[in-house]
C-alpha positions, 0 to 999 in steps of 0.5 A: 455507533460506527466501528473503529479500524485501527492501523499502525502503518509504520514509517511513512513520509508525510505527503504519502500519509496526507494522501492516505488520510484524504483517501480514508476521509473521502471514503468515510464521507462518500460512504465507502466505509461505514467505520471510523479509522485511527491511522498511526505512523512515524514520520521522517523529520517534517515541519508542518504549518497549519492554517493559523500560522504565518511562518513567523514561528519558524526560527530558521530558513527552509534551506536550513531545514532541508540541510538537516534532512527535514521537509516543510509543508503548508497543510490544511489543519488548524493551528500553527507550526509543529514537528513530526519525526522519528520517535514520535507517534503521529495519529490521524483519526478519521472520525465522523462527528454527530454534529459538525459544529462540535469541533472543540468537544472533539478536540477535548475528547482527543486530549482525554484519550492521550491523557488516558494513554499516558496513565499506562506509563504512570505519567500525570498529564492534563490540559491547560485553559486556552492551550490545545494539547497535553501537558506535564510537569516538564512541558508539552508532551502531545500536540493536536491540530485537526481539520473537519470537512463534511463532518469527518475529521482529519489530521490529529496528534503528535505524541512525543515518545522518544523524540530527539527534542532538539528538533523543536529548537527550530521553531516556537512549537504551536506558536507558543514561546514560553513553554517547553516540550518533553517526551514520554522517555524524558518523563519516565527516565528510560527509552520508551519504544513506539510499540509501547505507545501504540499499545497504550494509545489504542485501548485509551482511544477506544475507551474514551471515544466509546467504541465497542466494535474495534478491529486492529491491524499493526505493521511489523515494528522495526528494531528501533520501534519494537519492545523486543528485537524482531526477526523476519523470514525475509531476513533469513532468505536474504542471508541464505542468498535465496535471491542471488543469481548463482543460487537460483538453481540450488534447491534445498532437499524436499520430501514429497515436494514439500518443505518441512511443515508444509501442507500437502497440495490439495487436488484443487491446486493441481494444474495440467501442463498442456503445450498446444499449438497456441501456447507454442506460437505465443512463446515463439512470438515473445522470443522473436520480439525479445520480450520477457514474460512474467508467466515464465519468470514467476512460474505462474500456474496459469501459463498453459491456460492463458498461453493456450488462449493467446494471453501472456504477461510480459515484462518491460524494463528488463527481467532483473528486479531491484527488490527481493520479495520472499514470495517472488521468483523474478531475478533480483540484482543490479539491472542493466540499462533499459532498452529504449526500443522496448515500448515499440516492441511491446506495441508491436506485440499488441498490434500483431495479436489484435488485442482488445485489452493489454496489461503492461507492467515491469520489474521494480527499477529503484535504480532509475530516478523515475522508477521507469514511469517514463518508459511505462508512459511511452509504452502506453502512448505507442500502444495507443498509436498502433492499437487505438481500440485497445484498453490499456491496463498497467500493473506498476511498482510503487515508484518509492512513493514519488508523486511526479513519477506517478503523475508521468504515468497517469498523464498517459491515461491508462484505462486501469491502474493496477498496483498490488498490496500483495498481503496484509499489513502485519506481513508486509515487512516479511513479504515485500522488502522496501515496500509499504502497505500505507504507501500502496494505499496512498498510491491507489487513491492518488492514481484515482485523483489523477484519472477520475474516469479510470479504474484502480485495481489491486491484488492479495496473495493468501496462504502466507501466514495471514488470518481470515480477519486480516484479509477481511480488514485489507478488503475494507481498507482497499474499498475505503480508498476507492479501489474498483477491482481486487484479485485474491489468489493462493500463494505457490512457493516458486522454489524450495528456497522461497517462503514456505506455504503456510496453508492452502486456502479452501475454495469456500474461503475464497468465495467468502472473500469475494462475497464480503468484498462485494458486500462492501461495495467493491465493484468486482472481486476475482477470488480463487485458488489460481487467480493472479493479478492479470488473470481474466484481466479483460473480464474483470474490467468488462464486468464493471464497464458493461453493467454501467453501459447497460444501465444507460440503455446501451447493449453490452459489446461482444468480447473482442480479441484476446488479452495480453499482459506486458509486464512484471510479476506481482509487485 
């Protein structure tokens, strides 16, 4: 029997979760993952209408739903109308069935798993003939609607934990007019937290479906979701003013260059500063074109090596980020207006340096309606106009999950779409403020759908408190959604006010990550202590392209020119 990977992804908008399902479904169908998945989320308010519904069981207008802050989607599962929202645990099993015709037995097994989970709360629950879902003395507590395509399941269940049941008044749930709905909290007479439900559903699902090999990763629970009020390192950093401009140079006291509890820097992490003529010439060019480099802003350890080879990482859309991530040295604040001439200057830099591969990236610009995607697209277009033979790689923010923004960028047809997940699922809240592991995976899969002939790429930083097993799980997730290139490097604290270094990862462990990733079928894994997102960017792309050309009988081209990265720090 296949293994099971369980993921609690926290709060995620419906469309992004739908993309995420499709990514894992495609990965299971195409063999990118040999494992089944149980994805669990909490959605903002949303009503979904399945294939069996005609809309007649929605009792209000779509305009009224919008006014209440709810979305409405027609989806490809079975069943009629249902609601997902705050306080409900929504689960999406991605399971390969032994027999594609045994859909009803699968649904019955899913019902049994939820009934088993409810026993953890001393709730008697059952199924009823002719009706799908899980029932109790006070009404329906869980709805089920699924889709099976190419023998693999999608969609799943909605288990009401502490849901505001007034949301169900806008519809006849699942088309049923003579039954009520209830929640776990209503049944037990206290507020039950989503964390409790996740902890009940996970072992119940594992037991009833008969999995022996189970790997579980959980996102941090918010104060509203958690059993105990959680604390996060990034909250302390924000309270201390770590990311404010006035405190950027106010350093805490270090002992031998280390914060209390930090390990000593090993020999393999020591880099020599070598400011040769190429380094100085590139720095002069960047200042002359009034372009920012992430190499400088993020204190990259590879700056002397890369600049010495004529390679740089620049930032478009300014040098001020709207987010405050605990690992990043880029200035956080309210950005000024972006420079509309920046795409032309970036294109000039690429042409002047006669590049064969350019990487374009930016700070997060959540203040812009499109997140800066239009400027990205224009920079790609202008760069292609002035340097038609140059491969273009973009390292992008998440655009707050906005599909049209991603579509705008992908319409410019970058050769490589890079978006960093940065860390493992458990540490996302602490490391990447206002970002989401599920959102990042959904974006990477969506980008691949928008440009099937392009490559997707993502990066992880290690040494921030993750475990080896969590990194291996993240690699499996990235492979499942079809990522082509992955970079893995050591976290280096930018200043004494940033997140402490948890450990220095031994080079042999980086080798293990590379071997594991390649064993999963990831086309290229760049893994080492000093690896960064744009480090050896051209080499990583060529490593995928050249074997494909060789297989077709062509001779791999000689490396041409040098690589420049124009954009922001790690996302």
